[in-house]
Residue, then its C-alpha position, 0 to 999 in steps of 0.5 A: x509434574x509429579x515427583x519421581x524419586x527415580x529421576x536423577x537430580x541432574x535430569x530434574x534440574x535440566x527439566x526445570x531449567x527447560x521449563x523456565x526457559x520456555x516460560x521466559x521465551x513465552x513472556x519475551x514473545x508476548x513482550x514483542x507483541x505488546x511492543x508492536x501494539x504499543x505503536x498505536x497507543x496514541x490512537x484513542x478508542x473513539x478514534x479507531x476507524x477499524x472498530x467502525x468499518x470492519x463490523x459493517x464490512x463483515x456484512x458485505x456481499x462479495x463483489x460480483x464477477x468482473x469487479x472482484x479486484x480493485x483493478x477490474x472494478x476501476x476498469x469496468x465501464x458503465x454499460x449495458x453489459x451483464x457485468x455492469x448491471x450486476x455491479x451496479x445492483x451490488x453497489x446499490x444494495x443495503x449492505x454496501x450502502x452501509x459500508x459507504x456510509x461508514x467509509x464517509x464517517x471514518x474519513x470525515x475529519x480532514x485535519x490529520x491531528x484529530x482524524x480517525x486512524x486504523x488501530x487494529x491490534x496484532x493478535x486476537x486477545x488484544x482485540x477481544x479485550x479492548x472492545x465490545x465489537x472485537x469478537x464480531x471482527x474475529x468471528x468475521x475473520x477480519x482480524x490479524x492472526x498470529x498463531x504459528x503452531x500454537x504460539x503467537x508470533x509476529x513473524x506469522x502475522x496473517x492479515x485477514x482484514x486485507x480481504x475486507x479492505x479490498x472489497x471496500x475498495x472495489x465498492x468505492x471504484x464501482x460507486x465512483x463509476x455509478x455516480x459519474x455515469x449519472x453525471x455526479x462527478x463531484x460525488x464520484x470524486x468525493x467517494x474516491x477521496x474517502x477511499x484515498x484517505x482510508x487507504x492513507x490510514x492503512x499506509x500508516x500501519x507498522x508492518x511493511x505488508x500493511x503499508x504496501x497495501x495502503x500505498x498501492x490502494x492510494x495509487x489506485x485512488x489517485x489515478x482513478x481521480x484523474x480518470x474520472x475527470x479525464x473522461x468527463x473533460x473529453x465527454x459531457x464536461x459536467x464539472x464545467x458548471x462547478x469549477x470552484x469544486x476542483x479548487x476545493x478538491x485540490x485543497x482537500x488532497x494537497x500536501x500543504x493546504x492554502x491555509x498553510x496547514x499540512x494536508x490529510x494525505x501527508x506523504x511526507x509524514x509516512x514513517x518507516x514501519x517497525x513491526x517487521x523488525x520486532x517480528x524478526x527479533x521475536x522469532x530470533x529469541x524464540x528459536x535461538x539461544x546464546x549458544x545456538x538453536x533452541x531444540x524445543x522450538x526451532x523445528x516446529x516453529x520453522x515448519x509451521x511458518x513455512x507451511x502456513x500451518x497447513x497440515x500436509x505442508x507441515x508434514x513435508x516441512x518438518x524433516x527439512x528443518x530437522x536437518x537444519x537443526x542438526x547443523x551447527x548454527x550461529x548465536x542469538x546475538x549474531x542474529x540480532x546484530x544481523x537484523x539491526x543491520x538489514x533493517x538499518x540499511x532499508x531505513x537509511x535508504x527510506x530517509x534519503x528521500x532521493x532515488x538518485x542518491x549514490x547509496x540507492x545504487x548499492x547492493x542491499x545489505x540483505x542480499x549481501x548477508x544471504x549471499x555471504x554465508x548467512x546460516x540456513x537459520x538466519x536466512x528465514x529470520x531476516x527474510x521477515x524483513x524482506x517485505x520492507x524492500x518494495x516500500x522504497x519505490x512505493x513511497x516514491x511512486x505515491x509521492x509522484x502520483x499525488x503531485x501528478x494528480x494535483x497538477x493534472x486536475x489543475x490543468x484540467x480546471x484551466x481547460x474547463x474554465x477557458x475552453x483551451x489548453x494551458x500554455x504552460x504548467x505554471x498557468x494554473x497558479x494561483x487559482x488552482x494551485x498555490x505553487x508548482x510542485x517538482x517532479x520527484x524522479x528528476x535528478x535535479x529535484x533537490x537542486x532546481x525543483x524542475x516540474x513535471x514535463x508538459x507537452x502539447x503535440x505540434x506546439x512543443x513537438x516537431x510533429x503535429x501527431x504525437x504517438x506513444x507506446x504504452x507498456x503495462x504489466x499483464x497486458x499487450x503493449x498498445x499505441x495511442x496518437x495525440x494531436x494539439x487538442x490534448x496535453x500530456x503531463x509526465x514524469x521523466x521516470x526512473x531513468x531521470x531522462x526526458x524521453x518526450x513520453x514516446x515510451x510509457x511505463x508507469x514505474x519508478x524503477x530505472x527503465x531506459x527510455x521510458x517516462x511515467x505518464x500522468x495525463x492522460x491517465x494510463x487507466x483511461x487509455x487502457x480501458x479505451x484500448x480494451x473496449x476498442x479491441x472487444x476485450x472489455x464491454 
């Protein structure tokens, strides 16, 4: 700034202090980004799966209609329909084959201590500086952008790589269907194991939004594994010719292997993410001072955050935040203490590992804060922590899905081997499973380790025909009847009560009267119902 002799000393001092304040704020902001990226410092460059897989994902063709989401790709049967013809051709084309090869490469090491990990940094600068392929990843729009109105903020993280990860998972589902249709059940399960392990890498990320994606994709892979085996068991029974494969596969997806080592899947190793807390603290430092609102940054930052940097929305959001800026607000220290309490409440519940603990029924601190007079400024800051909320249920669900998948495949292995249903869940020991794992949703879980519920209609029920009602969000309810040629394996569900699998809702939330069905897979039953009703061809 040029010297102006007419400028008063007071004005010059005030301007200088403001400039210094902005420089300090910028430095502090970068420090928070550095802290977030430091969470991945233990990943060596040669271990970085993102540097291997994102460049090939960048060259993928977009999934065709009918398999453009993971759910649709899992449901789509191998048939003569135009949808399947296009999906199969897509999966067999060169760009997609390279993605599958890269997926196998980044998940080949199954010892988690030496396995590859997804270490994509937050922000463009860190990615471009650290790797030659960083520019390619940014050019393909598969990075994590932090720009909020020209300022890099963790609170505005735009996870652009999510699109590529979802495309990869669509591909894995279609490839599993293709291989299974050709009779290669081992190959289909192998692709799903690769996809599961890659999803596990995403679940290790430090933003709640990333962990949520990873766990949801893990759940999708685990259910699809059961679906592949269920379809084969009720059909051509290809795995009957290779029974040892299931034993090896169960060891591959075990929480603890037969050798006594921790398995790759490592549900118990999942750590509570820390990046949302850093994002909230960085935002608080950026828009607040020890005395209240930072008049230089508050309005443009909040307007950019709530508009997603879209110009038209930005125009409408600016007056809203200008009105808030005119209201007396709390201090920076107040915001930081609130962030600590909200984050601590979420993390304490995560560490309990017990959905039936009394603390889990108490109101979340974030809700108390928002309803208890938190200032209009504090609300958007602590809502940066809101994505942490669903992780509590998701962690319980993926644990149940993993336990359930291992037990369902073990029971299927028994049926392949002896051409009859296992008399009890414990019959799979020690050939298929070393030990029977408990139902994590059962209230007696920590005391008596009760296993998943197992019934054979007519043998464990008074009626030789057992009917269930299946409730799936986004679909019409449907009923399915079973006889004594099939078994049902299920969890007591979120209500903690064994309802004999008459009402099925696969959620860990407390739904009175509902159980969580593991086998037959709900995915298999849904596909069958949609095909029967003519909604899926």
